Backbone as ProteinMPNN parsed JSONL, in Angstrom:
{"seq_chain_A": "MKKSAHAAKVGPIEATGHGFSLPNEMGEMPSNIVIEQIENPQTVEQMISSTERGVLVTRLWYIREVDPYEKIVTGMTRDGTFLIENGKVQSGVRNFRFNESLIHMLSNVEAMGTSVRASGEESFDMVVPAMKIKDFNFTEVTKF", "coords_chain_A": {"N_chain_A": [[18.133, 20.316, -4.181], [15.884, 17.852, -5.189], [12.38, 18.359, -5.592], [9.171, 16.946, -4.861], [6.14, 17.276, -6.963], [3.871, 17.713, -5.382], [5.095, 18.785, -2.995], [6.337, 21.017, -3.999], [3.963, 22.439, -4.496], [2.483, 22.753, -1.95], [4.33, 23.895, -0.296], [6.723, 24.677, 2.287], [6.193, 22.936, 5.334], [5.639, 22.378, 8.898], [7.57, 19.837, 10.496], [6.335, 16.651, 11.632], [7.795, 14.928, 13.271], [7.888, 12.311, 12.661], [9.574, 11.083, 10.87], [12.882, 10.902, 9.088], [15.118, 13.569, 9.714], [15.275, 16.349, 7.712], [17.443, 18.143, 5.54], [18.118, 14.912, 3.949], [19.614, 11.988, 2.404], [17.784, 10.231, 1.849], [15.262, 11.21, 1.598], [11.776, 11.823, 2.506], [10.681, 9.769, 5.177], [8.373, 8.227, 6.512], [7.556, 6.88, 9.59], [5.439, 6.17, 11.172], [2.692, 5.398, 10.481], [-0.66, 6.234, 10.106], [-3.81, 5.692, 9.164], [-6.791, 7.501, 9.112], [-10.028, 6.732, 10.253], [-12.622, 6.064, 7.993], [-15.96, 7.228, 6.915], [-18.497, 4.997, 6.668], [-17.105, 2.272, 6.178], [-15.992, -0.503, 4.472], [-16.405, -4.111, 4.382], [-13.894, -6.76, 4.105], [-15.107, -8.856, 2.721], [-17.35, -7.447, 1.406], [-15.786, -5.882, -0.499], [-14.581, -7.873, -1.944], [-16.991, -8.986, -3.139], [-17.794, -7.021, -4.843], [-15.892, -7.096, -6.845], [-15.078, -7.723, -10.159], [-12.985, -9.044, -11.398], [-9.862, -9.781, -9.963], [-7.154, -9.633, -7.552], [-6.89, -11.116, -4.411], [-5.051, -9.983, -1.736], [-3.438, -10.947, 1.143], [-1.36, -10.414, 2.636], [1.723, -8.411, 2.523], [5.202, -8.53, 2.017], [8.852, -8.089, 2.589], [9.179, -5.37, 1.808], [10.733, -2.728, 0.04], [12.227, 0.396, -0.543], [12.364, 1.896, -3.716], [12.545, 4.247, -5.188], [12.98, 7.231, -3.551], [12.013, 9.675, -3.876], [9.813, 9.652, -5.805], [8.385, 7.876, -4.408], [8.3, 5.139, -4.865], [7.891, 1.699, -4.249], [9.003, -1.605, -3.648], [8.141, -5.113, -3.463], [6.773, -8.152, -2.082], [3.997, -10.45, -2.396], [2.56, -12.594, 0.155], [1.719, -15.499, 2.193], [-1.024, -16.094, 1.423], [-2.598, -15.38, -1.297], [-4.928, -14.755, -3.67], [-7.157, -15.541, -6.446], [-9.86, -13.547, -7.694], [-13.018, -13.705, -9.142], [-15.847, -12.513, -10.621], [-16.956, -11.687, -8.2], [-16.34, -13.436, -6.301], [-13.968, -15.567, -4.535], [-11.825, -17.58, -6.163], [-9.686, -19.238, -6.387], [-6.401, -20.307, -5.043], [-3.359, -18.371, -5.83], [-0.038, -18.213, -7.201], [2.567, -16.265, -5.517], [3.215, -12.755, -6.075], [5.624, -10.339, -7.393], [5.767, -6.838, -6.772], [6.156, -3.496, -8.095], [5.508, -0.227, -7.15], [4.166, 3.013, -7.101], [3.599, 4.674, -4.091], [1.974, 6.986, -4.064], [0.498, 6.769, -6.626], [-0.776, 4.413, -5.755], [-2.409, 5.151, -3.627], [-4.041, 7.033, -4.762], [-5.584, 5.42, -6.299], [-7.478, 4.12, -4.694], [-10.369, 2.257, -4.184], [-12.16, 1.403, -2.228], [-12.272, 1.186, 1.355], [-11.514, -0.537, 4.484], [-12.167, -0.91, 7.987], [-9.788, 0.649, 9.959], [-6.973, -0.97, 11.413], [-4.545, -1.994, 13.86], [-1.394, -2.867, 12.61], [1.638, -4.784, 12.043], [4.687, -5.606, 10.867], [7.235, -8.29, 10.511], [9.635, -6.919, 9.656], [8.984, -4.39, 9.943], [7.572, -1.188, 10.988], [5.08, -0.354, 13.613], [1.658, 0.267, 12.313], [-1.462, 1.939, 11.683], [-3.86, 0.898, 9.748], [-6.243, 0.407, 7.079], [-7.851, -2.44, 5.366], [-7.729, -2.343, 1.947], [-9.301, -1.712, -1.341], [-7.939, -1.619, -4.336], [-7.479, -0.239, -7.531], [-5.775, -1.061, -10.541], [-3.161, -1.81, -9.438], [0.334, -2.375, -9.572], [1.562, -5.186, -10.307], [4.393, -7.052, -11.108], [5.719, -9.443, -11.658], [5.461, -12.983, -11.396], [6.335, -14.838, -8.558], [8.612, -17.466, -7.553], [7.522, -19.218, -5.716]], "CA_chain_A": [[17.411, 19.043, -3.742], [14.604, 17.607, -5.955], [11.148, 18.42, -4.706], [7.967, 16.463, -5.721], [5.124, 18.17, -7.375], [3.109, 18.096, -4.146], [5.871, 19.601, -2.068], [6.332, 22.354, -4.534], [2.636, 23.067, -4.478], [2.04, 23.144, -0.687], [5.34, 24.613, 0.259], [7.221, 24.151, 3.612], [5.289, 22.67, 6.473], [6.318, 21.874, 10.01], [7.734, 18.381, 10.568], [5.578, 15.958, 12.677], [8.735, 14.177, 14.061], [7.659, 10.909, 12.454], [10.464, 10.823, 9.824], [14.285, 11.375, 9.334], [15.36, 15.041, 9.647], [15.671, 16.829, 6.447], [17.698, 17.249, 4.361], [18.819, 13.747, 4.096], [19.727, 11.434, 1.17], [16.644, 9.14, 1.668], [13.952, 11.861, 1.395], [10.937, 11.587, 3.603], [10.673, 8.333, 5.522], [7.466, 8.172, 7.716], [7.752, 5.698, 10.415], [4.331, 6.066, 12.17], [1.577, 5.647, 9.513], [-2.015, 6.108, 10.668], [-4.888, 6.175, 8.21], [-7.92, 7.837, 9.775], [-11.123, 5.904, 9.909], [-13.615, 6.716, 7.112], [-17.343, 6.908, 7.001], [-19.025, 3.754, 5.921], [-16.082, 1.396, 5.75], [-16.509, -1.898, 3.811], [-15.769, -5.328, 4.886], [-13.198, -7.459, 2.954], [-16.184, -9.561, 1.902], [-18.001, -6.579, 0.455], [-14.889, -5.533, -1.443], [-14.488, -9.03, -2.955], [-18.255, -9.274, -3.877], [-17.851, -5.974, -5.903], [-14.81, -7.183, -7.779], [-15.269, -8.555, -11.294], [-11.68, -9.781, -11.579], [-8.825, -9.144, -9.219], [-6.377, -10.443, -6.736], [-6.974, -10.718, -3.002], [-3.669, -10.088, -1.048], [-3.708, -10.965, 2.595], [-0.008, -9.916, 3.306], [2.83, -7.975, 1.74], [6.52, -8.503, 2.775], [10.1, -7.687, 1.856], [9.014, -4.078, 1.001], [11.938, -1.957, -0.066], [12.085, 1.503, -1.355], [13.078, 1.877, -4.926], [12.765, 5.689, -5.487], [12.458, 7.886, -2.388], [11.273, 11.061, -4.281], [8.546, 9.294, -6.277], [7.758, 7.02, -3.409], [8.058, 3.83, -5.458], [8.375, 0.599, -3.411], [8.856, -3.026, -4.361], [7.871, -6.072, -2.438], [6.074, -9.399, -2.621], [2.769, -10.965, -1.567], [2.905, -13.66, 1.077], [0.792, -16.015, 3.099], [-2.42, -16.036, 0.967], [-2.899, -14.601, -2.479], [-6.151, -15.458, -4.306], [-7.887, -14.933, -7.647], [-11.204, -13.179, -7.491], [-13.718, -13.445, -10.345], [-17.287, -12.425, -10.554], [-17.346, -11.413, -6.864], [-16.033, -14.692, -5.462], [-12.657, -16.103, -4.452], [-11.856, -18.737, -7.003], [-8.537, -20.233, -6.144], [-5.133, -19.49, -4.629], [-2.4, -18.121, -6.935], [1.358, -17.95, -6.702], [2.838, -14.999, -5.063], [3.681, -11.581, -7.074], [6.479, -9.126, -6.968], [5.258, -5.61, -7.118], [6.824, -2.183, -8.056], [4.407, 0.577, -7.131], [4.185, 4.18, -6.346], [2.578, 4.893, -2.972], [1.139, 8.019, -4.471], [-0.378, 6.142, -7.508], [-1.637, 3.481, -5.099], [-3.363, 5.822, -2.773], [-4.944, 7.674, -5.731], [-6.57, 4.568, -6.845], [-8.251, 3.446, -3.623], [-11.809, 2.265, -4.482], [-12.791, 1.191, -0.942], [-11.409, 0.967, 2.577], [-12.206, -1.139, 5.62], [-11.822, -0.23, 9.27], [-8.348, 0.761, 10.414], [-6.58, -1.77, 12.471], [-3.081, -1.929, 14.116], [-0.767, -3.905, 11.861], [2.971, -4.755, 12.188], [5.463, -6.817, 10.173], [8.531, -8.484, 11.177], [10.579, -5.992, 9.233], [8.358, -3.072, 9.866], [7.136, -0.517, 12.335], [3.612, -0.41, 13.577], [0.909, 1.109, 11.533], [-2.799, 1.65, 11.838], [-4.376, 0.948, 8.323], [-7.387, -0.5, 6.737], [-7.826, -3.23, 4.092], [-8.041, -1.468, 0.771], [-9.457, -2.18, -2.637], [-7.115, -0.719, -5.138], [-7.514, -0.494, -8.887], [-4.53, -0.903, -11.31], [-2.023, -2.069, -8.759], [1.323, -2.741, -10.544], [2.207, -6.472, -10.102], [5.494, -6.963, -12.149], [6.009, -10.793, -12.125], [5.052, -14.105, -10.515], [7.478, -15.43, -7.791], [8.863, -18.907, -7.74], [6.761, -19.872, -4.735]], "C_chain_A": [[16.04, 19.011, -4.656], [13.347, 17.661, -5.134], [9.86, 17.689, -5.656], [6.949, 17.525, -6.007], [4.313, 18.759, -6.305], [3.753, 19.083, -3.252], [6.068, 20.889, -2.604], [5.045, 23.153, -4.381], [2.224, 23.584, -3.065], [3.128, 23.861, 0.037], [5.773, 23.999, 1.708], [6.032, 24.028, 4.695], [6.128, 22.163, 7.684], [6.292, 20.344, 10.078], [6.953, 17.864, 11.736], [6.479, 15.155, 13.687], [8.549, 12.705, 13.803], [8.529, 10.522, 11.166], [11.893, 11.215, 10.102], [14.253, 12.883, 9.129], [15.758, 15.273, 8.294], [16.618, 17.898, 6.459], [18.392, 15.968, 4.67], [18.818, 12.998, 2.642], [18.598, 10.567, 0.825], [15.359, 9.977, 1.354], [13.079, 11.598, 2.562], [10.896, 10.101, 3.916], [9.683, 8.201, 6.724], [7.526, 6.834, 8.36], [6.66, 5.486, 11.413], [3.057, 6.322, 11.297], [0.292, 5.283, 10.176], [-2.96, 6.601, 9.681], [-6.141, 6.353, 8.993], [-9.111, 6.828, 9.282], [-12.081, 6.696, 8.973], [-14.925, 6.434, 7.42], [-17.658, 5.729, 6.194], [-18.003, 2.719, 5.394], [-16.702, 0.069, 5.261], [-15.735, -2.947, 4.348], [-14.958, -5.875, 3.66], [-14.243, -8.218, 1.959], [-16.932, -8.646, 0.909], [-17.058, -6.133, -0.67], [-14.648, -6.721, -2.481], [-15.776, -9.203, -3.797], [-18.437, -8.144, -4.875], [-16.794, -6.014, -6.919], [-15.181, -8.13, -8.856], [-14.135, -9.522, -11.558], [-10.569, -8.99, -10.849], [-8.112, -10.125, -8.425], [-6.611, -9.953, -5.297], [-5.541, -11.053, -2.322], [-3.896, -9.953, 0.375], [-2.371, -10.404, 3.352], [1.038, -9.599, 2.292], [4.114, -8.101, 2.628], [7.701, -8.124, 1.916], [9.913, -6.306, 1.104], [10.242, -3.243, 1.16], [11.634, -0.63, -0.904], [12.915, 1.536, -2.556], [13.423, 3.345, -5.313], [12.143, 6.593, -4.37], [11.76, 9.227, -2.792], [9.996, 10.78, -4.972], [7.799, 8.338, -5.523], [7.377, 5.741, -4.066], [8.764, 2.778, -4.428], [8.222, -0.646, -4.187], [8.773, -4.016, -3.206], [7.256, -7.333, -3.092], [4.794, -9.633, -1.72], [3.39, -12.193, -0.897], [1.692, -14.188, 1.877], [-0.802, -15.987, 2.678], [-2.671, -15.1, -0.123], [-3.926, -15.403, -3.413], [-6.691, -14.607, -5.509], [-9.311, -14.689, -7.242], [-11.875, -13.08, -8.983], [-15.145, -13.498, -9.979], [-17.709, -12.285, -9.094], [-16.986, -12.424, -5.981], [-14.521, -15.115, -5.579], [-12.727, -17.363, -5.159], [-10.813, -19.791, -6.657], [-7.254, -19.475, -5.617], [-4.227, -19.39, -5.802], [-1.061, -18.041, -6.409], [1.474, -16.557, -6.343], [3.308, -14.046, -6.2], [4.743, -10.758, -6.462], [5.679, -7.868, -7.5], [6.292, -4.425, -7.21], [5.678, -1.088, -8.151], [4.673, 1.789, -6.399], [3.127, 4.327, -5.344], [1.601, 5.98, -3.346], [0.055, 7.463, -5.589], [-1.288, 5.285, -6.793], [-2.668, 4.08, -4.364], [-4.298, 6.698, -3.622], [-5.839, 6.831, -6.225], [-7.213, 3.668, -5.939], [-9.704, 3.51, -4.014], [-12.667, 2.075, -3.269], [-11.782, 0.935, 0.044], [-12.298, 0.321, 3.564], [-11.919, -0.278, 6.808], [-10.335, -0.419, 9.482], [-8.079, -0.223, 11.445], [-4.983, -1.655, 12.616], [-2.398, -3.11, 13.404], [0.785, -3.784, 12.104], [3.567, -5.907, 11.478], [6.724, -7.169, 10.945], [9.724, -7.739, 10.844], [10.246, -4.571, 9.408], [8.044, -2.355, 11.151], [5.562, -0.701, 12.355], [2.957, 0.616, 12.79], [-0.518, 0.962, 12.015], [-3.478, 1.984, 10.532], [-5.44, 0.092, 8.123], [-7.097, -1.374, 5.583], [-8.304, -2.168, 3.032], [-8.34, -2.264, -0.553], [-8.815, -1.14, -3.589], [-7.126, -1.09, -6.571], [-6.035, -0.356, -9.54], [-3.239, -1.015, -10.478], [-0.983, -2.711, -9.622], [2.021, -4.011, -10.061], [3.188, -6.635, -11.295], [5.716, -8.448, -12.515], [5.557, -11.753, -11.054], [6.36, -14.557, -9.843], [7.58, -16.896, -8.062], [8.071, -19.704, -6.701], [5.352, -19.378, -4.541]], "O_chain_A": [[15.286, 19.975, -4.794], [13.276, 17.049, -4.068], [9.672, 17.87, -6.86], [6.914, 18.563, -5.346], [4.056, 19.959, -6.217], [3.151, 20.055, -2.797], [6.003, 21.869, -1.863], [5.053, 24.365, -4.167], [1.69, 24.687, -2.951], [2.783, 24.467, 1.052], [5.241, 22.996, 2.184], [5.136, 24.857, 4.859], [7.201, 21.59, 7.495], [5.302, 19.665, 9.806], [6.885, 18.541, 12.763], [6.032, 14.762, 14.764], [8.99, 11.889, 14.612], [8.104, 9.611, 10.457], [12.184, 11.779, 11.156], [13.394, 13.386, 8.406], [16.517, 14.489, 7.724], [16.607, 18.62, 7.456], [19.206, 15.931, 5.592], [18.046, 13.41, 1.776], [18.423, 10.182, -0.331], [14.412, 9.378, 0.843], [13.598, 11.164, 3.59], [11.058, 9.27, 3.024], [10.143, 8.074, 7.858], [7.542, 5.793, 7.704], [6.834, 4.752, 12.386], [2.441, 7.382, 11.408], [0.137, 4.197, 10.735], [-2.963, 7.787, 9.352], [-6.582, 5.352, 9.557], [-9.138, 6.26, 8.19], [-12.299, 7.889, 9.186], [-15.162, 5.47, 8.149], [-17.098, 5.52, 5.118], [-18.079, 2.348, 4.223], [-17.798, -0.338, 5.648], [-14.578, -2.789, 4.735], [-15.208, -5.581, 2.491], [-14.21, -8.186, 0.729], [-17.128, -9.0, -0.253], [-17.554, -6.011, -1.79], [-14.541, -6.515, -3.69], [-15.707, -9.518, -4.985], [-19.261, -8.336, -5.769], [-16.72, -5.138, -7.781], [-15.572, -9.259, -8.558], [-14.35, -10.684, -11.903], [-10.358, -7.794, -11.051], [-8.362, -11.325, -8.539], [-6.568, -8.772, -4.954], [-5.007, -12.162, -2.363], [-4.48, -8.969, 0.827], [-2.393, -10.016, 4.52], [1.259, -10.344, 1.338], [4.085, -7.81, 3.824], [7.588, -7.878, 0.715], [10.391, -6.106, -0.013], [10.746, -3.059, 2.268], [10.85, -0.653, -1.853], [14.104, 1.23, -2.472], [14.551, 3.6, -5.736], [10.92, 6.695, -4.272], [10.986, 9.781, -2.012], [9.071, 11.574, -4.798], [6.684, 7.976, -5.896], [6.258, 5.263, -3.877], [9.871, 2.929, -3.913], [7.49, -0.766, -5.17], [9.281, -3.765, -2.114], [7.215, -7.55, -4.303], [4.598, -9.141, -0.608], [4.446, -12.721, -1.244], [0.77, -13.437, 2.196], [-1.689, -15.871, 3.523], [-2.975, -13.952, 0.202], [-3.706, -16.546, -3.813], [-6.694, -13.379, -5.591], [-9.917, -15.497, -6.539], [-11.321, -12.45, -9.884], [-15.618, -14.326, -9.2], [-18.798, -12.757, -8.769], [-17.342, -12.283, -4.811], [-13.926, -15.001, -6.651], [-13.578, -18.195, -4.848], [-11.042, -21.001, -6.644], [-7.091, -18.261, -5.739], [-4.291, -20.227, -6.702], [-0.909, -17.81, -5.21], [0.669, -15.716, -6.742], [3.77, -14.547, -7.225], [4.797, -10.503, -5.259], [5.029, -7.914, -8.545], [7.233, -4.409, -6.417], [4.966, -1.056, -9.154], [5.257, 1.793, -5.315], [1.939, 4.153, -5.615], [0.439, 5.882, -2.95], [-1.142, 7.704, -5.437], [-2.485, 5.313, -7.08], [-3.798, 3.596, -4.42], [-5.351, 7.065, -3.099], [-6.907, 7.294, -6.623], [-7.505, 2.53, -6.305], [-10.265, 4.595, -4.173], [-13.808, 2.537, -3.255], [-10.647, 0.548, -0.233], [-13.517, 0.487, 3.597], [-11.504, 0.876, 6.704], [-9.745, -1.469, 9.226], [-8.9, -0.353, 12.353], [-4.256, -1.297, 11.689], [-2.811, -4.253, 13.597], [1.206, -2.658, 12.368], [3.047, -7.023, 11.476], [7.181, -6.476, 11.853], [10.736, -7.814, 11.541], [11.019, -3.663, 9.104], [8.237, -2.875, 12.25], [4.895, -1.091, 11.397], [3.501, 1.697, 12.565], [-0.82, -0.02, 12.694], [-3.67, 3.154, 10.201], [-5.624, -0.881, 8.855], [-6.154, -1.092, 4.844], [-9.136, -1.292, 3.272], [-7.739, -3.302, -0.83], [-9.156, 0.043, -3.59], [-6.791, -2.239, -6.86], [-5.216, 0.422, -9.05], [-2.273, -0.333, -10.818], [-1.363, -3.581, -10.405], [3.061, -3.877, -9.416], [2.785, -6.356, -12.424], [5.902, -8.69, -13.707], [5.299, -11.35, -9.92], [7.39, -14.645, -10.512], [6.729, -17.489, -8.724], [7.994, -20.919, -6.889], [4.625, -19.904, -3.698]]}, "name": "protein", "num_of_chains": 1, "seq": "MKKSAHAAKVGPIEATGHGFSLPNEMGEMPSNIVIEQIENPQTVEQMISSTERGVLVTRLWYIREVDPYEKIVTGMTRDGTFLIENGKVQSGVRNFRFNESLIHMLSNVEAMGTSVRASGEESFDMVVPAMKIKDFNFTEVTKF"}
């Protein structure tokens, strides 16, 4: 079985019960994501005002796993995607498809907000904050 670099480094740990039993062909599959509250969370407005050029994403959907061992997922933006320039929302933009490693994404968090309970129509409940992430990998513009 292929191990991630992190798994090889930390060695075996006791399962928390929030994923499929191992071994399995899917790898780990957390189904109860909770990101603890950080000190000094930022508001979305503060994240926007500190952004020279970026994209404000209000919702992601149709998220699918591409590579279970590298934790790469694909999906699309939905229901509000906006261009940010010079610390201000400038205009709406078309939606994007993305392919991104969750490990890469979480390694590039510049700011986080207050954690809130969130749930999607295809997903499980989570407790997660808004995040400002640098170098997120959008791959193409969608048709809508």
